[in-house]
mmCIF file of the N, C-alpha and C atoms, coordinates in Angstrom:
data_MODEL
# 
_entry.id   MODEL 
# 
loop_
_atom_site.group_PDB 
_atom_site.id 
_atom_site.type_symbol 
_atom_site.label_atom_id 
_atom_site.label_alt_id 
_atom_site.label_comp_id 
_atom_site.label_asym_id 
_atom_site.label_entity_id 
_atom_site.label_seq_id 
_atom_site.pdbx_PDB_ins_code 
_atom_site.Cartn_x 
_atom_site.Cartn_y 
_atom_site.Cartn_z 
_atom_site.occupancy 
_atom_site.B_iso_or_equiv 
_atom_site.pdbx_formal_charge 
_atom_site.auth_seq_id 
_atom_site.auth_comp_id 
_atom_site.auth_asym_id 
_atom_site.auth_atom_id 
_atom_site.pdbx_PDB_model_num 
ATOM 1   N N  . MET A 1 1  ? -32.446 -10.927 135.988 1.00 0.00 ? 1  MET A N  1 
ATOM 2   C CA . MET A 1 1  ? -32.773 -10.745 134.587 1.00 0.00 ? 1  MET A CA 1 
ATOM 3   C C  . MET A 1 1  ? -33.852 -11.756 134.192 1.00 0.00 ? 1  MET A C  1 
ATOM 4   N N  . GLU A 1 2  ? -34.839 -11.303 133.456 1.00 0.00 ? 2  GLU A N  1 
ATOM 5   C CA . GLU A 1 2  ? -35.961 -12.142 133.050 1.00 0.00 ? 2  GLU A CA 1 
ATOM 6   C C  . GLU A 1 2  ? -35.575 -13.028 131.863 1.00 0.00 ? 2  GLU A C  1 
ATOM 7   N N  . GLU A 1 3  ? -36.064 -14.277 131.893 1.00 0.00 ? 3  GLU A N  1 
ATOM 8   C CA . GLU A 1 3  ? -35.804 -15.187 130.778 1.00 0.00 ? 3  GLU A CA 1 
ATOM 9   C C  . GLU A 1 3  ? -36.498 -14.688 129.520 1.00 0.00 ? 3  GLU A C  1 
ATOM 10  N N  . SER A 1 4  ? -35.869 -14.928 128.383 1.00 0.00 ? 4  SER A N  1 
ATOM 11  C CA . SER A 1 4  ? -36.508 -14.543 127.129 1.00 0.00 ? 4  SER A CA 1 
ATOM 12  C C  . SER A 1 4  ? -37.672 -15.493 126.842 1.00 0.00 ? 4  SER A C  1 
ATOM 13  N N  . LYS A 1 5  ? -38.626 -15.010 126.061 1.00 0.00 ? 5  LYS A N  1 
ATOM 14  C CA . LYS A 1 5  ? -39.778 -15.832 125.708 1.00 0.00 ? 5  LYS A CA 1 
ATOM 15  C C  . LYS A 1 5  ? -39.344 -17.022 124.853 1.00 0.00 ? 5  LYS A C  1 
ATOM 16  N N  . LEU A 1 6  ? -38.354 -16.805 124.009 1.00 0.00 ? 6  LEU A N  1 
ATOM 17  C CA . LEU A 1 6  ? -37.862 -17.898 123.169 1.00 0.00 ? 6  LEU A CA 1 
ATOM 18  C C  . LEU A 1 6  ? -37.239 -18.992 124.035 1.00 0.00 ? 6  LEU A C  1 
ATOM 19  N N  . PHE A 1 7  ? -36.513 -18.607 125.073 1.00 0.00 ? 7  PHE A N  1 
ATOM 20  C CA . PHE A 1 7  ? -35.919 -19.593 125.973 1.00 0.00 ? 7  PHE A CA 1 
ATOM 21  C C  . PHE A 1 7  ? -37.004 -20.395 126.690 1.00 0.00 ? 7  PHE A C  1 
ATOM 22  N N  . GLN A 1 8  ? -38.085 -19.731 127.094 1.00 0.00 ? 8  GLN A N  1 
ATOM 23  C CA . GLN A 1 8  ? -39.191 -20.417 127.756 1.00 0.00 ? 8  GLN A CA 1 
ATOM 24  C C  . GLN A 1 8  ? -39.838 -21.433 126.822 1.00 0.00 ? 8  GLN A C  1 
ATOM 25  N N  . ILE A 1 9  ? -40.012 -21.054 125.560 1.00 0.00 ? 9  ILE A N  1 
ATOM 26  C CA . ILE A 1 9  ? -40.586 -21.973 124.568 1.00 0.00 ? 9  ILE A CA 1 
ATOM 27  C C  . ILE A 1 9  ? -39.654 -23.161 124.361 1.00 0.00 ? 9  ILE A C  1 
ATOM 28  N N  . LEU A 1 10 ? -38.365 -22.887 124.200 1.00 0.00 ? 10 LEU A N  1 
ATOM 29  C CA . LEU A 1 10 ? -37.379 -23.961 124.023 1.00 0.00 ? 10 LEU A CA 1 
ATOM 30  C C  . LEU A 1 10 ? -37.391 -24.925 125.209 1.00 0.00 ? 10 LEU A C  1 
ATOM 31  N N  . SER A 1 11 ? -37.502 -24.395 126.408 1.00 0.00 ? 11 SER A N  1 
ATOM 32  C CA . SER A 1 11 ? -37.522 -25.235 127.611 1.00 0.00 ? 11 SER A CA 1 
ATOM 33  C C  . SER A 1 11 ? -38.721 -26.178 127.611 1.00 0.00 ? 11 SER A C  1 
ATOM 34  N N  . ARG A 1 12 ? -39.873 -25.672 127.199 1.00 0.00 ? 12 ARG A N  1 
ATOM 35  C CA . ARG A 1 12 ? -41.079 -26.514 127.162 1.00 0.00 ? 12 ARG A CA 1 
ATOM 36  C C  . ARG A 1 12 ? -40.951 -27.605 126.099 1.00 0.00 ? 12 ARG A C  1 
ATOM 37  N N  . LEU A 1 13 ? -40.401 -27.249 124.944 1.00 0.00 ? 13 LEU A N  1 
ATOM 38  C CA . LEU A 1 13 ? -40.227 -28.242 123.883 1.00 0.00 ? 13 LEU A CA 1 
ATOM 39  C C  . LEU A 1 13 ? -39.205 -29.303 124.278 1.00 0.00 ? 13 LEU A C  1 
ATOM 40  N N  . TYR A 1 14 ? -38.133 -28.877 124.924 1.00 0.00 ? 14 TYR A N  1 
ATOM 41  C CA . TYR A 1 14 ? -37.109 -29.812 125.375 1.00 0.00 ? 14 TYR A CA 1 
ATOM 42  C C  . TYR A 1 14 ? -37.691 -30.781 126.407 1.00 0.00 ? 14 TYR A C  1 
ATOM 43  N N  . ALA A 1 15 ? -38.540 -30.260 127.289 1.00 0.00 ? 15 ALA A N  1 
ATOM 44  C CA . ALA A 1 15 ? -39.190 -31.119 128.291 1.00 0.00 ? 15 ALA A CA 1 
ATOM 45  C C  . ALA A 1 15 ? -40.079 -32.159 127.620 1.00 0.00 ? 15 ALA A C  1 
ATOM 46  N N  . MET A 1 16 ? -40.718 -31.778 126.523 1.00 0.00 ? 16 MET A N  1 
ATOM 47  C CA . MET A 1 16 ? -41.555 -32.724 125.779 1.00 0.00 ? 16 MET A CA 1 
ATOM 48  C C  . MET A 1 16 ? -40.715 -33.888 125.256 1.00 0.00 ? 16 MET A C  1 
ATOM 49  N N  . GLN A 1 17 ? -39.544 -33.579 124.751 1.00 0.00 ? 17 GLN A N  1 
ATOM 50  C CA . GLN A 1 17 ? -38.662 -34.625 124.222 1.00 0.00 ? 17 GLN A CA 1 
ATOM 51  C C  . GLN A 1 17 ? -38.179 -35.559 125.331 1.00 0.00 ? 17 GLN A C  1 
ATOM 52  N N  . ARG A 1 18 ? -37.952 -35.036 126.507 1.00 0.00 ? 18 ARG A N  1 
ATOM 53  C CA . ARG A 1 18 ? -37.391 -35.824 127.599 1.00 0.00 ? 18 ARG A CA 1 
ATOM 54  C C  . ARG A 1 18 ? -38.434 -36.618 128.364 1.00 0.00 ? 18 ARG A C  1 
ATOM 55  N N  . ASP A 1 19 ? -39.688 -36.224 128.313 1.00 0.00 ? 19 ASP A N  1 
ATOM 56  C CA . ASP A 1 19 ? -40.751 -36.881 129.068 1.00 0.00 ? 19 ASP A CA 1 
ATOM 57  C C  . ASP A 1 19 ? -41.222 -38.130 128.327 1.00 0.00 ? 19 ASP A C  1 
ATOM 58  N N  . ASN A 1 20 ? -40.977 -39.281 128.906 1.00 0.00 ? 20 ASN A N  1 
ATOM 59  C CA . ASN A 1 20 ? -41.331 -40.553 128.287 1.00 0.00 ? 20 ASN A CA 1 
ATOM 60  C C  . ASN A 1 20 ? -42.558 -41.206 128.917 1.00 0.00 ? 20 ASN A C  1 
ATOM 61  N N  . THR A 1 21 ? -43.382 -40.441 129.606 1.00 0.00 ? 21 THR A N  1 
ATOM 62  C CA . THR A 1 21 ? -44.546 -41.018 130.280 1.00 0.00 ? 21 THR A CA 1 
ATOM 63  C C  . THR A 1 21 ? -45.628 -41.449 129.296 1.00 0.00 ? 21 THR A C  1 
ATOM 64  N N  . SER A 1 22 ? -45.626 -40.884 128.097 1.00 0.00 ? 22 SER A N  1 
ATOM 65  C CA . SER A 1 22 ? -46.561 -41.321 127.063 1.00 0.00 ? 22 SER A CA 1 
ATOM 66  C C  . SER A 1 22 ? -45.890 -41.173 125.698 1.00 0.00 ? 22 SER A C  1 
ATOM 67  N N  . GLN A 1 23 ? -46.448 -41.845 124.708 1.00 0.00 ? 23 GLN A N  1 
ATOM 68  C CA . GLN A 1 23 ? -45.849 -41.829 123.375 1.00 0.00 ? 23 GLN A CA 1 
ATOM 69  C C  . GLN A 1 23 ? -45.920 -40.440 122.741 1.00 0.00 ? 23 GLN A C  1 
ATOM 70  N N  . LYS A 1 24 ? -47.007 -39.713 123.031 1.00 0.00 ? 24 LYS A N  1 
ATOM 71  C CA . LYS A 1 24 ? -47.164 -38.360 122.487 1.00 0.00 ? 24 LYS A CA 1 
ATOM 72  C C  . LYS A 1 24 ? -47.299 -37.365 123.625 1.00 0.00 ? 24 LYS A C  1 
ATOM 73  N N  . GLN A 1 25 ? -46.593 -36.260 123.475 1.00 0.00 ? 25 GLN A N  1 
ATOM 74  C CA . GLN A 1 25 ? -46.657 -35.159 124.431 1.00 0.00 ? 25 GLN A CA 1 
ATOM 75  C C  . GLN A 1 25 ? -47.347 -33.984 123.755 1.00 0.00 ? 25 GLN A C  1 
ATOM 76  N N  . VAL A 1 26 ? -48.236 -33.310 124.469 1.00 0.00 ? 26 VAL A N  1 
ATOM 77  C CA . VAL A 1 26 ? -48.972 -32.175 123.902 1.00 0.00 ? 26 VAL A CA 1 
ATOM 78  C C  . VAL A 1 26 ? -48.788 -30.966 124.805 1.00 0.00 ? 26 VAL A C  1 
ATOM 79  N N  . ARG A 1 27 ? -48.509 -29.823 124.185 1.00 0.00 ? 27 ARG A N  1 
ATOM 80  C CA . ARG A 1 27 ? -48.437 -28.544 124.899 1.00 0.00 ? 27 ARG A CA 1 
ATOM 81  C C  . ARG A 1 27 ? -49.242 -27.512 124.120 1.00 0.00 ? 27 ARG A C  1 
ATOM 82  N N  . ARG A 1 28 ? -49.870 -26.627 124.869 1.00 0.00 ? 28 ARG A N  1 
ATOM 83  C CA . ARG A 1 28 ? -50.640 -25.543 124.264 1.00 0.00 ? 28 ARG A CA 1 
ATOM 84  C C  . ARG A 1 28 ? -49.955 -24.227 124.579 1.00 0.00 ? 28 ARG A C  1 
ATOM 85  N N  . PHE A 1 29 ? -49.965 -23.325 123.626 1.00 0.00 ? 29 PHE A N  1 
ATOM 86  C CA . PHE A 1 29 ? -49.343 -22.021 123.803 1.00 0.00 ? 29 PHE A CA 1 
ATOM 87  C C  . PHE A 1 29 ? -50.412 -20.956 123.605 1.00 0.00 ? 29 PHE A C  1 
ATOM 88  N N  . GLU A 1 30 ? -50.463 -20.019 124.544 1.00 0.00 ? 30 GLU A N  1 
ATOM 89  C CA . GLU A 1 30 ? -51.496 -19.000 124.478 1.00 0.00 ? 30 GLU A CA 1 
ATOM 90  C C  . GLU A 1 30 ? -50.910 -17.627 124.741 1.00 0.00 ? 30 GLU A C  1 
ATOM 91  N N  . GLN A 1 31 ? -51.679 -16.634 124.343 1.00 0.00 ? 31 GLN A N  1 
ATOM 92  C CA . GLN A 1 31 ? -51.318 -15.235 124.548 1.00 0.00 ? 31 GLN A CA 1 
ATOM 93  C C  . GLN A 1 31 ? -52.586 -14.520 124.993 1.00 0.00 ? 31 GLN A C  1 
ATOM 94  N N  . PHE A 1 32 ? -52.534 -13.772 126.092 1.00 0.00 ? 32 PHE A N  1 
ATOM 95  C CA . PHE A 1 32 ? -53.688 -13.057 126.627 1.00 0.00 ? 32 PHE A CA 1 
ATOM 96  C C  . PHE A 1 32 ? -54.854 -14.005 126.916 1.00 0.00 ? 32 PHE A C  1 
ATOM 97  N N  . GLY A 1 33 ? -54.546 -15.242 127.305 1.00 0.00 ? 33 GLY A N  1 
ATOM 98  C CA . GLY A 1 33 ? -55.579 -16.219 127.635 1.00 0.00 ? 33 GLY A CA 1 
ATOM 99  C C  . GLY A 1 33 ? -56.238 -16.883 126.435 1.00 0.00 ? 33 GLY A C  1 
ATOM 100 N N  . ILE A 1 34 ? -55.723 -16.618 125.240 1.00 0.00 ? 34 ILE A N  1 
ATOM 101 C CA . ILE A 1 34 ? -56.268 -17.204 124.017 1.00 0.00 ? 34 ILE A CA 1 
ATOM 102 C C  . ILE A 1 34 ? -55.283 -18.235 123.490 1.00 0.00 ? 34 ILE A C  1 
ATOM 103 N N  . GLU A 1 35 ? -55.748 -19.464 123.329 1.00 0.00 ? 35 GLU A N  1 
ATOM 104 C CA . GLU A 1 35 ? -54.878 -20.513 122.798 1.00 0.00 ? 35 GLU A CA 1 
ATOM 105 C C  . GLU A 1 35 ? -54.633 -20.244 121.313 1.00 0.00 ? 35 GLU A C  1 
ATOM 106 N N  . LEU A 1 36 ? -53.362 -20.095 120.952 1.00 0.00 ? 36 LEU A N  1 
ATOM 107 C CA . LEU A 1 36 ? -52.992 -19.761 119.574 1.00 0.00 ? 36 LEU A CA 1 
ATOM 108 C C  . LEU A 1 36 ? -52.428 -20.935 118.798 1.00 0.00 ? 36 LEU A C  1 
ATOM 109 N N  . CYS A 1 37 ? -51.789 -21.855 119.505 1.00 0.00 ? 37 CYS A N  1 
ATOM 110 C CA . CYS A 1 37 ? -51.238 -23.009 118.809 1.00 0.00 ? 37 CYS A CA 1 
ATOM 111 C C  . CYS A 1 37 ? -51.062 -24.170 119.776 1.00 0.00 ? 37 CYS A C  1 
ATOM 112 N N  . ARG A 1 38 ? -50.922 -25.348 119.177 1.00 0.00 ? 38 ARG A N  1 
ATOM 113 C CA . ARG A 1 38 ? -50.735 -26.580 119.937 1.00 0.00 ? 38 ARG A CA 1 
ATOM 114 C C  . ARG A 1 38 ? -49.591 -27.345 119.297 1.00 0.00 ? 38 ARG A C  1 
ATOM 115 N N  . VAL A 1 39 ? -48.748 -27.931 120.138 1.00 0.00 ? 39 VAL A N  1 
ATOM 116 C CA . VAL A 1 39 ? -47.627 -28.731 119.656 1.00 0.00 ? 39 VAL A CA 1 
ATOM 117 C C  . VAL A 1 39 ? -47.765 -30.145 120.203 1.00 0.00 ? 39 VAL A C  1 
ATOM 118 N N  . THR A 1 40 ? -47.607 -31.117 119.316 1.00 0.00 ? 40 THR A N  1 
ATOM 119 C CA . THR A 1 40 ? -47.592 -32.522 119.708 1.00 0.00 ? 40 THR A CA 1 
ATOM 120 C C  . THR A 1 40 ? -46.242 -33.096 119.315 1.00 0.00 ? 40 THR A C  1 
ATOM 121 N N  . TYR A 1 41 ? -45.580 -33.743 120.274 1.00 0.00 ? 41 TYR A N  1 
ATOM 122 C CA . TYR A 1 41 ? -44.316 -34.403 119.985 1.00 0.00 ? 41 TYR A CA 1 
ATOM 123 C C  . TYR A 1 41 ? -44.545 -35.907 120.033 1.00 0.00 ? 41 TYR A C  1 
ATOM 124 N N  . ASP A 1 42 ? -44.207 -36.577 118.955 1.00 0.00 ? 42 ASP A N  1 
ATOM 125 C CA . ASP A 1 42 ? -44.366 -38.026 118.850 1.00 0.00 ? 42 ASP A CA 1 
ATOM 126 C C  . ASP A 1 42 ? -43.007 -38.673 119.063 1.00 0.00 ? 42 ASP A C  1 
ATOM 127 N N  . HIS A 1 43 ? -42.880 -39.445 120.139 1.00 0.00 ? 43 HIS A N  1 
ATOM 128 C CA . HIS A 1 43 ? -41.597 -40.088 120.448 1.00 0.00 ? 43 HIS A CA 1 
ATOM 129 C C  . HIS A 1 43 ? -41.216 -41.140 119.412 1.00 0.00 ? 43 HIS A C  1 
ATOM 130 N N  . THR A 1 44 ? -42.184 -41.754 118.772 1.00 0.00 ? 44 THR A N  1 
ATOM 131 C CA . THR A 1 44 ? -41.904 -42.789 117.779 1.00 0.00 ? 44 THR A CA 1 
ATOM 132 C C  . THR A 1 44 ? -41.238 -42.196 116.543 1.00 0.00 ? 44 THR A C  1 
ATOM 133 N N  . THR A 1 45 ? -41.817 -41.122 116.016 1.00 0.00 ? 45 THR A N  1 
ATOM 134 C CA . THR A 1 45 ? -41.283 -40.501 114.791 1.00 0.00 ? 45 THR A CA 1 
ATOM 135 C C  . THR A 1 45 ? -40.268 -39.408 115.088 1.00 0.00 ? 45 THR A C  1 
ATOM 136 N N  . GLN A 1 46 ? -40.220 -38.942 116.331 1.00 0.00 ? 46 GLN A N  1 
ATOM 137 C CA . GLN A 1 46 ? -39.372 -37.833 116.766 1.00 0.00 ? 46 GLN A CA 1 
ATOM 138 C C  . GLN A 1 46 ? -39.676 -36.558 115.978 1.00 0.00 ? 46 GLN A C  1 
ATOM 139 N N  . LEU A 1 47 ? -40.973 -36.330 115.731 1.00 0.00 ? 47 LEU A N  1 
ATOM 140 C CA . LEU A 1 47 ? -41.416 -35.139 115.010 1.00 0.00 ? 47 LEU A CA 1 
ATOM 141 C C  . LEU A 1 47 ? -42.304 -34.283 115.899 1.00 0.00 ? 47 LEU A C  1 
ATOM 142 N N  . PHE A 1 48 ? -42.178 -32.970 115.716 1.00 0.00 ? 48 PHE A N  1 
ATOM 143 C CA . PHE A 1 48 ? -43.078 -32.016 116.335 1.00 0.00 ? 48 PHE A CA 1 
ATOM 144 C C  . PHE A 1 48 ? -44.149 -31.676 115.315 1.00 0.00 ? 48 PHE A C  1 
ATOM 145 N N  . GLN A 1 49 ? -45.409 -31.765 115.721 1.00 0.00 ? 49 GLN A N  1 
ATOM 146 C CA . GLN A 1 49 ? -46.503 -31.323 114.863 1.00 0.00 ? 49 GLN A CA 1 
ATOM 147 C C  . GLN A 1 49 ? -47.072 -30.054 115.493 1.00 0.00 ? 49 GLN A C  1 
ATOM 148 N N  . LEU A 1 50 ? -47.009 -28.964 114.744 1.00 0.00 ? 50 LEU A N  1 
ATOM 149 C CA . LEU A 1 50 ? -47.481 -27.672 115.215 1.00 0.00 ? 50 LEU A CA 1 
ATOM 150 C C  . LEU A 1 50 ? -48.778 -27.322 114.502 1.00 0.00 ? 50 LEU A C  1 
ATOM 151 N N  . THR A 1 51 ? -49.800 -27.010 115.274 1.00 0.00 ? 51 THR A N  1 
ATOM 152 C CA . THR A 1 51 ? -51.083 -26.579 114.724 1.00 0.00 ? 51 THR A CA 1 
ATOM 153 C C  . THR A 1 51 ? -51.324 -25.151 115.183 1.00 0.00 ? 51 THR A C  1 
ATOM 154 N N  . GLU A 1 52 ? -51.398 -24.242 114.213 1.00 0.00 ? 52 GLU A N  1 
ATOM 155 C CA . GLU A 1 52 ? -51.720 -22.844 114.497 1.00 0.00 ? 52 GLU A CA 1 
ATOM 156 C C  . GLU A 1 52 ? -53.193 -22.636 114.192 1.00 0.00 ? 52 GLU A C  1 
ATOM 157 N N  . TYR A 1 53 ? -53.864 -21.826 115.014 1.00 0.00 ? 53 TYR A N  1 
ATOM 158 C CA . TYR A 1 53 ? -55.300 -21.636 114.866 1.00 0.00 ? 53 TYR A CA 1 
ATOM 159 C C  . TYR A 1 53 ? -55.688 -20.378 114.101 1.00 0.00 ? 53 TYR A C  1 
ATOM 160 N N  . ARG A 1 54 ? -54.837 -19.369 114.095 1.00 0.00 ? 54 ARG A N  1 
ATOM 161 C CA . ARG A 1 54 ? -55.202 -18.089 113.489 1.00 0.00 ? 54 ARG A CA 1 
ATOM 162 C C  . ARG A 1 54 ? -54.122 -17.610 112.557 1.00 0.00 ? 54 ARG A C  1 
ATOM 163 N N  . PRO A 1 55 ? -54.148 -17.813 111.300 1.00 0.00 ? 55 PRO A N  1 
ATOM 164 C CA . PRO A 1 55 ? -55.036 -18.687 110.544 1.00 0.00 ? 55 PRO A CA 1 
ATOM 165 C C  . PRO A 1 55 ? -54.626 -20.140 110.742 1.00 0.00 ? 55 PRO A C  1 
ATOM 166 N N  . PHE A 1 56 ? -55.500 -21.043 110.381 1.00 0.00 ? 56 PHE A N  1 
ATOM 167 C CA . PHE A 1 56 ? -55.251 -22.464 110.607 1.00 0.00 ? 56 PHE A CA 1 
ATOM 168 C C  . PHE A 1 56 ? -54.142 -22.961 109.668 1.00 0.00 ? 56 PHE A C  1 
ATOM 169 N N  . HIS A 1 57 ? -53.077 -23.493 110.278 1.00 0.00 ? 57 HIS A N  1 
ATOM 170 C CA . HIS A 1 57 ? -51.965 -24.115 109.552 1.00 0.00 ? 57 HIS A CA 1 
ATOM 171 C C  . HIS A 1 57 ? -51.477 -25.292 110.375 1.00 0.00 ? 57 HIS A C  1 
ATOM 172 N N  . GLU A 1 58 ? -50.970 -26.295 109.684 1.00 0.00 ? 58 GLU A N  1 
ATOM 173 C CA . GLU A 1 58 ? -50.318 -27.420 110.360 1.00 0.00 ? 58 GLU A CA 1 
ATOM 174 C C  . GLU A 1 58 ? -48.933 -27.608 109.755 1.00 0.00 ? 58 GLU A C  1 
ATOM 175 N N  . PHE A 1 59 ? -47.951 -27.795 110.642 1.00 0.00 ? 59 PHE A N  1 
ATOM 176 C CA . PHE A 1 59 ? -46.573 -27.990 110.220 1.00 0.00 ? 59 PHE A CA 1 
ATOM 177 C C  . PHE A 1 59 ? -46.000 -29.194 110.946 1.00 0.00 ? 59 PHE A C  1 
ATOM 178 N N  . GLU A 1 60 ? -45.011 -29.818 110.346 1.00 0.00 ? 60 GLU A N  1 
ATOM 179 C CA . GLU A 1 60 ? -44.223 -30.851 111.026 1.00 0.00 ? 60 GLU A CA 1 
ATOM 180 C C  . GLU A 1 60 ? -42.758 -30.444 110.961 1.00 0.00 ? 60 GLU A C  1 
ATOM 181 N N  . PHE A 1 61 ? -42.106 -30.573 112.105 1.00 0.00 ? 61 PHE A N  1 
ATOM 182 C CA . PHE A 1 61 ? -40.696 -30.221 112.210 1.00 0.00 ? 61 PHE A CA 1 
ATOM 183 C C  . PHE A 1 61 ? -39.944 -31.378 112.852 1.00 0.00 ? 61 PHE A C  1 
ATOM 184 N N  . ASP A 1 62 ? -38.739 -31.590 112.395 1.00 0.00 ? 62 ASP A N  1 
ATOM 185 C CA . ASP A 1 62 ? -37.863 -32.568 113.040 1.00 0.00 ? 62 ASP A CA 1 
ATOM 186 C C  . ASP A 1 62 ? -36.785 -31.855 113.856 1.00 0.00 ? 62 ASP A C  1 
ATOM 187 N N  . ASP A 1 63 ? -36.912 -30.548 113.980 1.00 0.00 ? 63 ASP A N  1 
ATOM 188 C CA . ASP A 1 63 ? -35.920 -29.724 114.658 1.00 0.00 ? 63 ASP A CA 1 
ATOM 189 C C  . ASP A 1 63 ? -36.592 -28.896 115.752 1.00 0.00 ? 63 ASP A C  1 
ATOM 190 N N  . LEU A 1 64 ? -36.082 -29.009 116.960 1.00 0.00 ? 64 LEU A N  1 
ATOM 191 C CA . LEU A 1 64 ? -36.628 -28.289 118.101 1.00 0.00 ? 64 LEU A CA 1 
ATOM 192 C C  . LEU A 1 64 ? -36.539 -26.782 117.899 1.00 0.00 ? 64 LEU A C  1 
ATOM 193 N N  . ASP A 1 65 ? -35.430 -26.289 117.385 1.00 0.00 ? 65 ASP A N  1 
ATOM 194 C CA . ASP A 1 65 ? -35.223 -24.853 117.202 1.00 0.00 ? 65 ASP A CA 1 
ATOM 195 C C  . ASP A 1 65 ? -36.208 -24.258 116.201 1.00 0.00 ? 65 ASP A C  1 
ATOM 196 N N  . LEU A 1 66 ? -36.435 -24.930 115.091 1.00 0.00 ? 66 LEU A N  1 
ATOM 197 C CA . LEU A 1 66 ? -37.376 -24.422 114.093 1.00 0.00 ? 66 LEU A CA 1 
ATOM 198 C C  . LEU A 1 66 ? -38.796 -24.387 114.644 1.00 0.00 ? 66 LEU A C  1 
ATOM 199 N N  . THR A 1 67 ? -39.136 -25.376 115.439 1.00 0.00 ? 67 THR A N  1 
ATOM 200 C CA . THR A 1 67 ? -40.456 -25.411 116.071 1.00 0.00 ? 67 THR A CA 1 
ATOM 201 C C  . THR A 1 67 ? -40.609 -24.213 117.010 1.00 0.00 ? 67 THR A C  1 
ATOM 202 N N  . ALA A 1 68 ? -39.583 -23.962 117.813 1.00 0.00 ? 68 ALA A N  1 
ATOM 203 C CA . ALA A 1 68 ? -39.627 -22.848 118.763 1.00 0.00 ? 68 ALA A CA 1 
ATOM 204 C C  . ALA A 1 68 ? -39.755 -21.508 118.045 1.00 0.00 ? 68 ALA A C  1 
ATOM 205 N N  . ILE A 1 69 ? -39.051 -21.339 116.952 1.00 0.00 ? 69 ILE A N  1 
ATOM 206 C CA . ILE A 1 69 ? -39.117 -20.088 116.205 1.00 0.00 ? 69 ILE A CA 1 
ATOM 207 C C  . ILE A 1 69 ? -40.520 -19.871 115.652 1.00 0.00 ? 69 ILE A C  1 
ATOM 208 N N  . GLU A 1 70 ? -41.127 -20.914 115.117 1.00 0.00 ? 70 GLU A N  1 
ATOM 209 C CA . GLU A 1 70 ? -42.475 -20.785 114.563 1.00 0.00 ? 70 GLU A CA 1 
ATOM 210 C C  . GLU A 1 70 ? -43.491 -20.453 115.662 1.00 0.00 ? 70 GLU A C  1 
ATOM 211 N N  . ILE A 1 71 ? -43.355 -21.067 116.830 1.00 0.00 ? 71 ILE A N  1 
ATOM 212 C CA . ILE A 1 71 ? -44.241 -20.761 117.958 1.00 0.00 ? 71 ILE A CA 1 
ATOM 213 C C  . ILE A 1 71 ? -44.048 -19.306 118.386 1.00 0.00 ? 71 ILE A C  1 
ATOM 214 N N  . HIS A 1 72 ? -42.799 -18.887 118.485 1.00 0.00 ? 72 HIS A N  1 
ATOM 215 C CA . HIS A 1 72 ? -42.494 -17.513 118.884 1.00 0.00 ? 72 HIS A CA 1 
ATOM 216 C C  . HIS A 1 72 ? -43.114 -16.516 117.914 1.00 0.00 ? 72 HIS A C  1 
ATOM 217 N N  . GLU A 1 73 ? -43.018 -16.783 116.631 1.00 0.00 ? 73 GLU A N  1 
ATOM 218 C CA . GLU A 1 73 ? -43.612 -15.896 115.625 1.00 0.00 ? 73 GLU A CA 1 
ATOM 219 C C  . GLU A 1 73 ? -45.137 -15.858 115.765 1.00 0.00 ? 73 GLU A C  1 
ATOM 220 N N  . CYS A 1 74 ? -45.737 -17.000 116.006 1.00 0.00 ? 74 CYS A N  1 
ATOM 221 C CA . CYS A 1 74 ? -47.186 -17.075 116.182 1.00 0.00 ? 74 CYS A CA 1 
ATOM 222 C C  . CYS A 1 74 ? -47.619 -16.221 117.377 1.00 0.00 ? 74 CYS A C  1 
ATOM 223 N N  . LEU A 1 75 ? -46.921 -16.345 118.502 1.00 0.00 ? 75 LEU A N  1 
ATOM 224 C CA . LEU A 1 75 ? -47.262 -15.581 119.696 1.00 0.00 ? 75 LEU A CA 1 
ATOM 225 C C  . LEU A 1 75 ? -46.966 -14.094 119.510 1.00 0.00 ? 75 LEU A C  1 
ATOM 226 N N  . SER A 1 76 ? -45.884 -13.785 118.827 1.00 0.00 ? 76 SER A N  1 
ATOM 227 C CA . SER A 1 76 ? -45.519 -12.379 118.595 1.00 0.00 ? 76 SER A CA 1 
ATOM 228 C C  . SER A 1 76 ? -46.514 -11.686 117.679 1.00 0.00 ? 76 SER A C  1 
ATOM 229 N N  . ASP A 1 77 ? -47.023 -12.397 116.669 1.00 0.00 ? 77 ASP A N  1 
ATOM 230 C CA . ASP A 1 77 ? -48.024 -11.816 115.775 1.00 0.00 ? 77 ASP A CA 1 
ATOM 231 C C  . ASP A 1 77 ? -49.252 -11.372 116.565 1.00 0.00 ? 77 ASP A C  1 
ATOM 232 N N  . MET A 1 78 ? -49.673 -12.188 117.499 1.00 0.00 ? 78 MET A N  1 
ATOM 233 C CA . MET A 1 78 ? -50.839 -11.852 118.313 1.00 0.00 ? 78 MET A CA 1 
ATOM 234 C C  . MET A 1 78 ? -50.525 -10.666 119.204 1.00 0.00 ? 78 MET A C  1 
ATOM 235 N N  . GLN A 1 79 ? -49.343 -10.637 119.772 1.00 0.00 ? 79 GLN A N  1 
ATOM 236 C CA . GLN A 1 79 ? -48.959 -9.539  120.668 1.00 0.00 ? 79 GLN A CA 1 
ATOM 237 C C  . GLN A 1 79 ? -48.885 -8.224  119.889 1.00 0.00 ? 79 GLN A C  1 
ATOM 238 N N  . MET A 1 80 ? -48.414 -8.268  118.666 1.00 0.00 ? 80 MET A N  1 
ATOM 239 C CA . MET A 1 80 ? -48.316 -7.055  117.847 1.00 0.00 ? 80 MET A CA 1 
ATOM 240 C C  . MET A 1 80 ? -49.700 -6.543  117.437 1.00 0.00 ? 80 MET A C  1 
ATOM 241 N N  . THR A 1 81 ? -50.683 -7.447  117.370 1.00 0.00 ? 81 THR A N  1 
ATOM 242 C CA . THR A 1 81 ? -52.032 -7.063  117.015 1.00 0.00 ? 81 THR A CA 1 
ATOM 243 C C  . THR A 1 81 ? -52.659 -6.193  118.099 1.00 0.00 ? 81 THR A C  1 
ATOM 244 N N  . PHE A 1 82 ? -52.311 -6.475  119.360 1.00 0.00 ? 82 PHE A N  1 
ATOM 245 C CA . PHE A 1 82 ? -52.861 -5.710  120.468 1.00 0.00 ? 82 PHE A CA 1 
ATOM 246 C C  . PHE A 1 82 ? -51.813 -4.784  120.977 1.00 0.00 ? 82 PHE A C  1 
# 
């Protein structure tokens, strides 16, 4: 059985929280080879900063689940367009 896309997003965000190699962790999320959003996790503040490119929005979340849902919606919007 294939993993859900939401589970894959959650796994990447969880890895960001656990990786202590630098103060800030950055991940990019893309669909069809187009980067749609970027997430930065700051270990000092324990906040996720989400930047969406289409349209441009910036959000801050203190909750991993809410961040994952917003990323999933961003990627799904692009998929529904095509």
